[in-house]
C-alpha positions in Angstrom: 45.7 -30.3 -23.0 49.6 -29.2 -23.4 52.1 -31.4 -22.2 55.0 -30.6 -20.9 58.6 -32.5 -21.6 61.8 -30.4 -20.3 60.1 -27.6 -19.6 59.0 -26.9 -23.0 55.3 -26.8 -24.0 54.9 -29.4 -26.7 52.4 -28.8 -29.2 50.4 -31.7 -30.6 49.4 -30.4 -34.2 51.5 -30.1 -37.6 49.6 -27.4 -39.6 51.0 -27.3 -43.3 50.5 -24.3 -45.5 50.9 -25.4 -49.1 51.6 -23.7 -52.6 52.3 -24.2 -56.0 55.7 -23.4 -56.9 57.7 -23.5 -59.8 60.4 -20.5 -59.9 62.8 -18.4 -57.8 59.9 -15.7 -57.8 57.8 -18.4 -55.5 60.9 -18.9 -53.2 61.6 -15.6 -52.3 57.7 -15.0 -51.6 57.8 -18.1 -49.4 60.8 -16.5 -47.5 59.0 -13.2 -47.1 55.5 -15.0 -46.4 57.6 -17.3 -43.6 58.5 -14.0 -41.9 55.3 -12.3 -42.0 53.9 -15.8 -40.1 56.5 -15.5 -37.7 55.6 -12.2 -36.7 51.9 -12.9 -36.7 51.8 -16.4 -35.5 54.5 -16.5 -32.5 54.8 -17.2 -29.7 51.6 -18.9 -29.6 52.0 -20.9 -32.4 55.6 -22.0 -33.8 56.3 -21.8 -37.4 58.6 -24.6 -38.0 60.5 -23.8 -41.1 59.6 -24.8 -44.9 60.5 -26.9 -47.9 60.1 -26.3 -52.1 60.3 -28.6 -54.6 58.3 -30.9 -56.7 56.2 -28.2 -57.7 54.7 -26.9 -54.4 56.1 -25.1 -51.4 55.0 -25.6 -47.9 55.5 -24.1 -44.6 55.3 -26.0 -41.2 53.7 -24.3 -38.2 53.5 -26.5 -34.8 50.5 -25.5 -32.8 47.8 -26.6 -30.2 45.1 -25.2 -32.3 45.5 -25.4 -35.8 42.4 -23.9 -37.3 43.0 -21.3 -34.6 46.6 -20.6 -36.2 45.4 -21.0 -39.7 42.3 -18.1 -39.3 45.6 -16.0 -38.0 47.4 -16.7 -41.4 44.8 -16.3 -43.9 44.7 -12.8 -43.4 48.4 -12.7 -44.3 48.0 -15.3 -47.3 45.2 -13.2 -48.7 47.1 -9.9 -48.5 50.3 -11.7 -50.3 48.0 -12.5 -53.1 48.4 -16.2 -53.1 46.1 -18.1 -55.1 45.3 -21.8 -54.7 46.5 -22.5 -51.7 45.7 -25.4 -49.3 45.7 -26.1 -45.7 45.8 -29.3 -43.4 47.1 -30.4 -40.1 47.7 -33.8 -38.8 48.9 -34.9 -35.1 52.3 -34.8 -34.4 54.1 -38.1 -35.5 50.3 -39.0 -37.6 49.9 -39.5 -41.0 46.2 -38.5 -42.3 45.9 -34.7 -42.5 42.6 -33.1 -42.1 42.0 -30.5 -44.6 41.0 -27.0 -43.7 41.2 -25.2 -46.9 39.5 -24.8 -49.3 36.7 -25.7 -47.0 34.9 -28.6 -48.2 37.6 -30.0 -50.2 37.9 -33.7 -51.0 41.1 -33.6 -52.6 43.7 -35.7 -51.4 46.8 -33.6 -49.3 50.2 -34.8 -50.0 53.8 -33.1 -48.8 55.6 -34.4 -51.4 
């Protein structure tokens, strides 16, 4: 169930969309992608920023329904021609991520 705090809906999960990154070109793609995701996901899901470094770039989404948010985002990721991306989510305040893409992956998921 959704929790209310100060009149705001508190969402329970943090979804992370993660991509390999190494250049300013990658950073520019990240910014464009984040803008696209704002349009597609909000207001039901909240795009909560990004980070870039240590060979990876991440976009963070706060949501009550991480799999639904990923399904919506996946079409945008595909059209951006991004390869080798990963997606995982965890409970807000939690440490352990559940990987949802690539499906069946057993690789560890870390935000560096």
